[in-house]
C-alpha positions in Angstrom: 15.1 38.7 -27.2 17.9 38.4 -24.7 19.2 35.9 -22.4 21.4 37.9 -20.2 21.1 37.8 -16.7 22.5 40.5 -14.2 24.1 40.4 -11.1 21.2 41.8 -10.0 18.6 39.4 -10.8 20.8 36.7 -10.0 21.0 37.9 -6.6 17.3 38.6 -6.3 16.6 34.7 -7.9 19.0 33.0 -5.2 17.6 35.1 -2.1 14.0 33.3 -3.6 15.4 30.4 -3.7 17.0 30.6 -0.7 13.7 31.4 0.9 11.5 28.8 -0.6 14.3 26.3 0.7 13.8 27.6 4.3 10.1 27.8 4.0 10.0 24.2 2.9 12.1 22.6 5.6 9.3 24.2 7.7 6.5 21.8 6.4 8.4 18.3 7.3 5.9 17.5 10.2 3.4 17.4 7.6 1.3 14.3 6.7 1.2 14.5 2.4 -1.2 11.7 0.7 0.8 10.6 -2.4 -1.9 10.4 -5.1 0.0 7.4 -6.8 0.3 5.8 -3.5 -3.2 5.4 -2.0 -3.6 4.4 1.7 -6.5 2.5 3.0 -6.7 2.2 7.0 -9.9 0.3 6.9 -10.7 -3.7 7.3 -12.7 -4.3 4.4 -11.5 -0.9 2.4 -10.8 -0.3 -1.5 -8.8 1.4 -3.3 -8.9 2.9 -7.0 -5.7 3.3 -8.6 -5.0 5.9 -11.6 -3.4 2.9 -13.2 -7.1 1.9 -13.7 -7.2 -0.8 -10.9 -9.2 -1.2 -8.4 -8.3 -3.5 -5.4 -10.3 -4.5 -2.2 -8.9 -6.0 0.9 -11.9 -8.0 2.4 -10.3 -9.5 5.1 -7.4 -10.7 6.9 -6.8 -13.3 9.6 -3.2 -14.0 11.8 -3.5 -17.4 13.3 -0.9 -19.7 13.8 2.2 -18.1 12.8 0.0 -17.1 9.4 -1.6 -14.1 7.9 -4.2 -14.9 5.1 -5.6 -11.9 3.3 -9.0 -12.1 0.8 -8.6 -9.5 -2.4 -10.7 -8.8 -5.0 -8.9 -7.0 -7.6 -10.6 -6.0 -11.4 -9.0 -3.9 -14.0 -10.2 -1.7 -16.6 -7.2 -1.6 -18.5 -7.1 -3.5 -22.3 -4.0 -5.1 -21.3 -4.1 -8.0 -18.6 -2.1 -8.1 -15.4 -0.2 -11.4 -14.6 -0.6 -12.4 -11.3 2.6 -12.9 -9.8 3.1 -13.2 -5.8 6.2 -10.4 -6.1 3.5 -8.3 -6.5 2.4 -8.4 -3.1 4.2 -7.8 0.2 2.7 -8.3 3.8 5.0 -6.0 6.7 4.5 -5.5 10.3 5.6 -1.9 11.5 5.6 -0.5 15.4 4.3 2.2 16.9 7.9 4.4 15.6 7.5 2.9 11.9 10.4 0.2 12.9 9.8 -2.6 10.9 9.0 -5.8 12.6 8.2 -8.4 9.6 8.8 -8.2 6.1 7.4 -10.8 4.0 10.1 -10.3 1.7 12.8 -11.5 4.2 10.6 -14.9 5.2 8.9 -16.9 1.9 7.4 -13.8 0.8 3.6 -14.2 0.0 1.9 -17.0 -1.7 -1.0 -17.1 -4.1 -3.5 -19.7 -2.7 -6.2 -19.9 -5.6 -6.3 -18.3 -8.8 -8.1 -19.6 -11.4 -6.3 -17.8 -14.2 -2.6 -16.0 -14.3 -4.0 -13.1 -15.5 -6.6 -10.5 -14.0 -8.6 -9.7 -17.6 -10.1 -6.5 -18.3 -13.5 -5.9 -16.0 -13.4 -9.5 -14.4 -13.4 -9.0 -10.8 -10.5 -12.0 -9.4 -11.0 -13.1 -5.6 -7.3 -14.2 -4.5 -6.7 -15.7 -1.1 -3.1 -14.7 -0.3 -0.4 -16.5 2.5 2.0 -14.8 4.2 3.6 -17.4 7.1 6.1 -17.0 10.4 3.7 -13.6 10.7 4.1 -12.5 14.4 1.9 -12.2 16.7 0.3 -8.6 16.2 0.8 -6.2 19.6 -0.7 -3.1 20.9 0.9 -0.3 18.6 1.7 -2.6 15.7 0.6 -2.1 11.9 -0.3 -4.3 9.5 1.3 -2.7 6.0 -0.3 -4.7 2.9 0.8 -3.4 -0.5 -0.3 -4.3 -3.8 1.7 -3.3 -7.1 -0.7 -3.8 -10.3 2.0 -3.0 -12.8 5.8 -3.8 -12.9 7.1 -0.8 -15.1 4.7 1.5 -12.8 6.0 0.1 -9.4 5.7 3.8 -7.8 1.8 3.2 -8.1 1.2 1.0 -5.4 -1.8 0.4 -3.5 -1.7 0.3 0.6 -3.6 -1.1 3.2 -2.4 0.0 6.5 -4.4 -2.0 9.4 -4.1 -1.2 13.4 -4.2 -3.5 15.7 -7.5 -2.2 16.6 -8.9 -2.0 13.7 -7.9 -5.4 13.1 -9.2 -6.7 16.6 -12.7 -5.1 15.7 -12.7 -6.6 12.4 -12.3 -10.0 13.8 -15.1 -8.9 16.7 -17.5 -8.2 14.2 -16.5 -11.3 12.3 -17.4 -13.6 15.6 -20.8 -11.8 16.6 -21.8 -11.9 12.5 -21.8 -15.7 12.8 -23.8 -15.8 15.7 
């Protein structure tokens, strides 16, 4: 088998590569949903990760500079997942995706209640989380809640993007269901 590369073959493959690179730049405006980083845009909303973890954002409330979140997490993994506050983050971005708030720049996200420090296999865990110094949500802004189940696989995050409109509808439905 010959591993020589002729000048003609080199030029042919170089031209094909140039066309492919130029064509890829035309797709820059397309939205791509990464299967490693699923995004949910509903409240409540659940995500199933490729890491055999299911997490659901059940509720969110922004009040007096505090954002509280209620989250259900269940794992099908044999190894337990540690419950650590650094695995959670909350951010706010404006309509142009500019950062307005990030919990990591404040006191982080606190876990308010946890009966166990591990998420065991097939045992549902409900958590209440809190982020302080939280801004009042304005029109055009989006709350981005992120959960990273496994430190070694941080590229597999679970993300919820809740717009002010979705949040307002959720709160309105909460108040009408209590009456």
